[in-house]
C-alpha positions as CSV (number, residue, x, y, z in Angstrom):
1,X,30.9,15.9,22.3
2,X,29.1,18.3,19.7
3,X,31.1,16.8,16.8
4,X,30.2,13.2,18.0
5,X,26.5,14.3,18.2
6,X,26.6,15.8,14.6
7,X,28.2,12.7,13.4
8,X,25.4,10.6,14.9
9,X,22.8,12.9,13.2
10,X,24.6,12.5,9.8
11,X,24.6,8.8,10.1
12,X,20.9,8.7,10.8
13,X,20.1,11.0,7.9
14,X,22.2,8.9,5.6
15,X,20.2,5.9,6.7
16,X,17.1,7.8,5.5
17,X,18.8,8.4,2.2
18,X,19.5,4.8,1.7
19,X,15.9,3.7,2.7
20,X,14.2,6.2,0.6
21,X,14.4,4.2,-2.7
22,X,12.8,1.3,-0.7
23,X,9.6,3.2,-0.1
24,X,9.3,3.6,-3.9
25,X,10.4,0.1,-4.8
26,X,8.2,-2.6,-6.6
27,X,5.9,-4.3,-4.2
28,X,6.5,-7.6,-6.0
29,X,10.1,-7.5,-4.4
30,X,8.7,-7.1,-1.0
31,X,10.8,-9.8,0.7
32,X,14.1,-8.4,-0.8
33,X,13.1,-4.9,0.3
34,X,12.4,-6.0,3.8
35,X,15.8,-7.7,4.0
36,X,17.5,-4.6,2.7
37,X,15.4,-2.4,5.1
38,X,16.6,-4.6,8.1
39,X,20.2,-4.7,6.9
40,X,20.4,-0.8,6.4
41,X,18.9,0.0,9.8
42,X,21.0,-2.7,11.5
43,X,24.2,-1.2,9.8
44,X,23.2,2.2,11.0
45,X,22.9,1.2,14.7
46,X,26.2,-0.6,14.4
47,X,27.8,2.4,12.9
48,X,26.6,4.6,15.8
49,X,28.3,2.3,18.1
50,X,31.6,3.5,16.7
51,X,30.7,7.2,17.2
52,X,30.0,7.3,20.9
53,X,30.3,9.9,23.6
54,X,32.6,8.0,26.0
55,X,32.0,8.6,29.9
56,X,34.8,7.5,32.1
57,X,35.9,5.2,29.4
58,X,32.9,2.8,30.4
59,X,29.6,4.1,29.2
60,X,28.7,4.9,25.6
61,X,26.1,7.4,24.7
62,X,24.7,7.5,21.1
63,X,21.5,7.9,19.2
64,X,21.1,4.2,18.5
65,X,17.6,4.3,19.9
66,X,16.3,6.5,17.3
67,X,16.7,4.1,14.2
68,X,15.5,1.3,16.4
69,X,12.4,3.1,17.6
70,X,11.5,4.3,14.0
71,X,11.7,0.9,12.4
72,X,9.7,-0.5,15.3
73,X,6.9,2.0,15.0
74,X,6.8,2.2,11.3
75,X,7.1,-1.6,10.5
76,X,6.4,-3.6,13.5
77,X,7.7,-6.9,15.0
78,X,9.0,-8.5,11.9
79,X,11.4,-5.8,11.1
80,X,12.2,-4.9,14.6
81,X,13.3,-8.2,16.1
82,X,16.0,-8.8,13.6
83,X,17.5,-5.3,13.9
84,X,17.3,-5.8,17.8
85,X,19.1,-9.2,17.7
86,X,21.8,-8.1,15.3
87,X,22.5,-4.8,17.1
88,X,22.5,-6.5,20.6
89,X,24.9,-9.2,19.5
90,X,27.3,-6.6,18.0
91,X,27.1,-4.5,21.1
92,X,28.0,-7.5,23.3
93,X,30.9,-8.3,20.9
94,X,32.3,-4.8,21.4
95,X,32.3,-5.5,25.2
96,X,32.9,-3.0,27.9
97,X,31.1,-2.4,31.3
98,X,28.3,-0.5,29.6
99,X,27.5,-3.5,27.3
100,X,24.7,-4.9,29.3
101,X,22.9,-1.6,30.4
102,X,23.5,-0.1,26.9
103,X,21.8,-3.1,25.3
104,X,18.9,-3.2,27.8
105,X,18.1,0.5,28.0
106,X,19.2,1.8,24.4
107,X,18.1,-1.2,22.3
108,X,15.7,-3.6,23.8
109,X,13.5,-1.3,25.9
110,X,13.2,1.5,23.2
111,X,12.1,-1.3,20.7
112,X,9.4,-2.6,23.1
113,X,8.1,0.8,23.9
114,X,7.9,1.6,20.2
115,X,6.1,-1.5,19.4
116,X,3.6,-0.7,22.2
117,X,3.1,2.7,20.6
118,X,2.5,1.2,17.3
119,X,0.0,-1.0,18.9
120,X,-2.1,2.0,20.1
121,X,-1.3,4.8,17.6
122,X,-1.1,4.6,13.8
123,X,2.0,6.0,12.3
124,X,0.1,8.2,9.7
125,X,-1.6,10.1,12.5
126,X,1.6,11.1,14.2
127,X,2.1,14.9,14.5
128,X,5.0,16.9,15.8
129,X,3.8,17.2,19.3
130,X,3.0,13.5,19.6
131,X,6.4,12.7,18.0
132,X,8.1,14.9,20.7
133,X,6.1,13.3,23.6
134,X,7.0,9.7,22.5
135,X,10.7,10.5,21.7
136,X,10.9,12.1,25.1
137,X,9.9,8.8,26.7
138,X,12.3,6.9,24.6
139,X,15.0,9.4,25.7
140,X,14.1,9.1,29.3
141,X,14.4,5.3,29.1
142,X,17.9,5.5,27.4
143,X,19.5,8.2,29.5
144,X,17.9,8.6,32.9
145,X,18.8,5.1,34.2
146,X,22.5,6.3,33.9
147,X,21.9,8.9,36.5
148,X,22.1,6.1,39.1
149,X,25.4,4.8,37.7
150,X,27.2,8.0,36.6
151,X,27.5,11.4,38.4
152,X,27.2,13.8,35.4
153,X,26.4,17.4,35.1
154,X,22.7,18.0,34.2
155,X,23.9,20.1,31.2
156,X,25.2,17.0,29.8
157,X,21.7,15.5,29.8
158,X,20.1,18.6,28.4
159,X,22.5,18.5,25.6
160,X,21.6,14.9,25.0
161,X,18.0,15.7,25.2
162,X,18.2,18.5,22.7
163,X,20.2,16.4,20.3
164,X,17.9,13.4,20.5
165,X,14.8,15.6,19.8
166,X,16.4,17.3,17.1
167,X,17.4,14.1,15.4
168,X,14.0,12.6,15.8
169,X,12.2,15.7,14.3
170,X,14.6,15.8,11.4
171,X,14.1,12.2,10.7
172,X,10.5,12.4,11.2
173,X,10.1,15.3,8.8
174,X,12.3,13.6,6.0
175,X,10.2,10.3,6.6
176,X,6.8,12.2,6.4
177,X,8.0,14.0,3.3
178,X,8.9,10.6,1.6
179,X,5.5,8.9,2.6
180,X,3.7,12.0,1.3
181,X,5.6,11.7,-2.1
182,X,4.9,8.0,-2.2
183,X,1.0,8.8,-1.6
184,X,1.1,11.2,-4.3
185,X,2.8,8.8,-6.7
186,X,0.4,6.1,-6.0
187,X,-2.5,8.4,-6.5
188,X,-1.2,9.6,-9.7
189,X,-0.6,5.9,-10.9
190,X,-4.2,4.9,-9.9
191,X,-5.7,7.9,-11.7
192,X,-3.6,7.0,-14.8
193,X,-4.8,3.4,-14.7
194,X,-8.4,3.6,-13.5
195,X,-11.6,5.2,-14.6
196,X,-12.3,8.2,-12.5
197,X,-15.9,7.6,-12.1
198,X,-16.3,3.9,-11.5
199,X,-12.8,3.3,-10.2
200,X,-12.5,0.2,-12.6
201,X,-9.4,-0.3,-14.8
202,X,-9.3,1.8,-17.8
203,X,-8.6,0.2,-21.2
204,X,-5.0,1.0,-21.0
205,X,-4.6,-1.0,-17.8
206,X,-6.9,-3.7,-19.1
207,X,-4.7,-4.3,-22.1
208,X,-1.6,-4.3,-19.8
209,X,-3.3,-6.8,-17.5
210,X,-4.3,-8.9,-20.5
211,X,-0.6,-8.7,-21.9
212,X,0.8,-9.7,-18.5
213,X,-1.6,-12.7,-18.2
214,X,-1.3,-14.1,-21.7
215,X,2.1,-15.8,-21.3
216,X,0.8,-17.7,-18.2
217,X,-2.7,-18.4,-19.6
218,X,-2.9,-21.8,-21.3
219,X,-6.5,-22.0,-20.8
220,X,-7.6,-19.1,-22.8
221,X,-10.8,-17.4,-21.7
222,X,-13.8,-15.3,-22.8
223,X,-14.3,-11.4,-23.4
224,X,-17.7,-10.0,-22.6
225,X,-18.9,-6.6,-23.8
226,X,-21.4,-5.4,-21.3
227,X,-23.8,-2.4,-22.0
228,X,-26.4,-0.9,-19.6
229,X,-29.9,-1.1,-21.5
230,X,-31.5,2.3,-22.2
231,X,-28.8,4.3,-20.2
232,X,-29.7,7.4,-22.4
233,X,-33.3,7.1,-21.0
234,X,-31.9,7.1,-17.4
235,X,-29.9,10.3,-18.0
236,X,-32.8,12.0,-19.7
237,X,-35.3,11.0,-17.0
238,X,-33.4,11.3,-13.9
239,X,-30.4,13.4,-14.8
240,X,-26.6,12.7,-15.4
241,X,-26.0,12.7,-11.7
242,X,-28.2,9.8,-11.3
243,X,-26.6,8.2,-14.4
244,X,-23.3,8.6,-12.8
245,X,-24.7,6.8,-9.6
246,X,-25.9,4.0,-11.7
247,X,-22.6,3.6,-13.4
248,X,-20.9,3.4,-9.9
249,X,-23.2,1.0,-8.5
250,X,-23.1,-1.2,-11.5
251,X,-19.3,-1.2,-11.3
252,X,-19.6,-2.5,-7.8
253,X,-21.7,-5.4,-8.9
254,X,-19.0,-6.2,-11.6
255,X,-16.3,-6.2,-9.0
256,X,-18.2,-8.5,-6.7
257,X,-18.3,-11.1,-9.6
258,X,-14.6,-10.4,-10.5
259,X,-12.7,-13.5,-9.2
260,X,-9.1,-14.3,-9.2
261,X,-9.0,-15.1,-12.9
262,X,-11.0,-12.2,-14.2
263,X,-10.2,-8.6,-15.3
264,X,-12.9,-5.9,-15.7
265,X,-12.7,-2.3,-17.1
266,X,-14.9,0.5,-18.3
267,X,-14.8,0.5,-22.0
268,X,-16.4,4.0,-22.4
269,X,-19.6,5.5,-21.6
270,X,-22.1,2.8,-20.4
271,X,-20.1,0.1,-21.9
272,X,-17.8,-2.3,-19.9
273,X,-15.4,-5.1,-20.8
274,X,-15.0,-8.3,-18.7
275,X,-12.4,-11.0,-19.2
276,X,-13.1,-14.3,-17.8
277,X,-10.1,-16.8,-17.8
278,X,-11.4,-20.3,-18.2
279,X,-11.5,-22.9,-21.2
280,X,-15.2,-24.0,-20.3
281,X,-17.9,-22.0,-22.0
282,X,-20.3,-23.2,-19.6
283,X,-18.3,-21.5,-16.6
284,X,-18.0,-18.3,-18.5
285,X,-21.6,-18.1,-19.5
286,X,-22.7,-19.0,-15.9
287,X,-20.6,-16.0,-14.7
288,X,-22.0,-13.6,-17.2
289,X,-25.5,-14.8,-16.5
290,X,-25.1,-14.3,-12.7
291,X,-24.0,-10.7,-13.5
292,X,-27.1,-10.1,-15.6
293,X,-29.4,-11.6,-12.8
294,X,-27.6,-9.7,-10.2
295,X,-28.1,-6.4,-12.1
296,X,-31.8,-7.2,-12.9
297,X,-32.7,-7.8,-9.3
298,X,-30.7,-5.0,-7.8
299,X,-32.1,-1.6,-6.8
300,X,-30.6,1.6,-8.1
301,X,-31.2,5.0,-6.5
302,X,-31.2,8.6,-7.2
303,X,-28.9,11.1,-5.4
304,X,-32.0,12.0,-3.4
305,X,-32.3,8.4,-2.2
306,X,-35.4,7.7,-4.4
307,X,-35.5,4.3,-6.1
308,X,-35.5,4.4,-9.9
309,X,-36.9,1.9,-12.3
310,X,-35.4,-1.5,-13.1
311,X,-32.0,-1.5,-14.7
312,X,-31.0,-4.3,-16.9
313,X,-27.7,-5.0,-19.0
314,X,-26.9,-6.7,-22.3
315,X,-23.9,-9.0,-22.8
316,X,-22.0,-10.1,-25.7
317,X,-19.6,-13.0,-25.4
318,X,-16.7,-14.0,-27.7
319,X,-13.9,-16.8,-27.2
320,X,-10.7,-15.5,-26.4
321,X,-8.1,-18.3,-27.0
322,X,-4.6,-18.0,-25.7
323,X,-2.9,-17.4,-29.0
324,X,-5.5,-14.9,-30.4
325,X,-5.6,-11.2,-30.4
326,X,-7.6,-9.1,-28.0
327,X,-8.8,-6.8,-30.9
328,X,-10.4,-9.7,-32.7
329,X,-12.2,-11.1,-29.6
330,X,-13.5,-7.5,-28.8
331,X,-14.9,-7.1,-32.3
332,X,-16.7,-10.4,-32.0
333,X,-18.1,-9.7,-28.5
334,X,-19.2,-6.3,-29.7
335,X,-21.2,-8.1,-32.6
336,X,-22.9,-10.3,-30.1
337,X,-23.7,-7.4,-27.9
338,X,-25.4,-5.8,-30.9
339,X,-27.4,-9.1,-31.5
340,X,-28.5,-8.9,-27.8
341,X,-29.8,-5.4,-28.2
342,X,-31.6,-6.4,-31.3
343,X,-33.2,-9.5,-29.6
344,X,-34.8,-7.4,-26.9
345,X,-31.9,-6.6,-24.4
346,X,-31.5,-8.2,-20.9
347,X,-29.7,-11.1,-22.2
348,X,-26.4,-12.9,-22.8
349,X,-25.5,-13.7,-26.3
350,X,-22.4,-15.8,-27.3
351,X,-20.5,-16.4,-30.4
352,X,-19.9,-20.0,-31.1
353,X,-16.8,-19.3,-33.1
């Protein structure tokens, strides 16, 4: 019996080993990863069928409820239903007197209970004690009904309970560790691609986004260089902390105007860069003028909550055709920004080239 239980634990851990790369896989391959996830868990459950503890040659005990419960709690109905269907059909194909109760109590009900748990408790907030409590419920559903069918020693159920809980805790620990690594990886990636203050794209990511969109962009577009007017005066008058607040609040305004066909990044200091995908100059100018007016009418505050004076921006715009280089468009837009500054600030100036 002990060897069979250890074999069950080994199969479940091997399942986690196979699933782990999917946690770190490209999100663009979401459907493919979902199918693989369902396939691996289904194959795990089916594999457990072939390593059972047979009781009176009629009843099969294994740890199939654990992978079913985990996929239900972590991924919900869309993942759980295919696994339940595949596992149930396979169990009935195997036949035997325990096919029906084994399917009901070890596959279907654990999945339903786990989905209910998911409905009321977020996976990320699960701790060891909460996992032990919920896994005890799942174990009770799987094993206790057999007390009415089979007269077994209580030590058998205790051994099953300990093995069940040990397997759950090991799988939970490894899964939590994988998600923690995934969180750190995403955090490092975000920090490498975004400005730490404004959370906008940095120029490295901006160039990558432009490079990715260029082959698909037949319309071309416009590049805008945006500068906060008299920003040095804001820092000198109210302090750099207030200056940072202004930059963050201004970034939120830019994000509000960033539509599906736009990319925005912090260029450096108080300068920002905005790409608008369109072949219509009027549409581009309308967007940039709306940004300028929005900033002009917005209220900016100090860290203490006090309102500071009016904040305005200057914008230089240059055409960015599909077959042109970004560096050239940035250079022209920067020249237009300089003209906007020289002409009195708080305005949009566009190159007609």
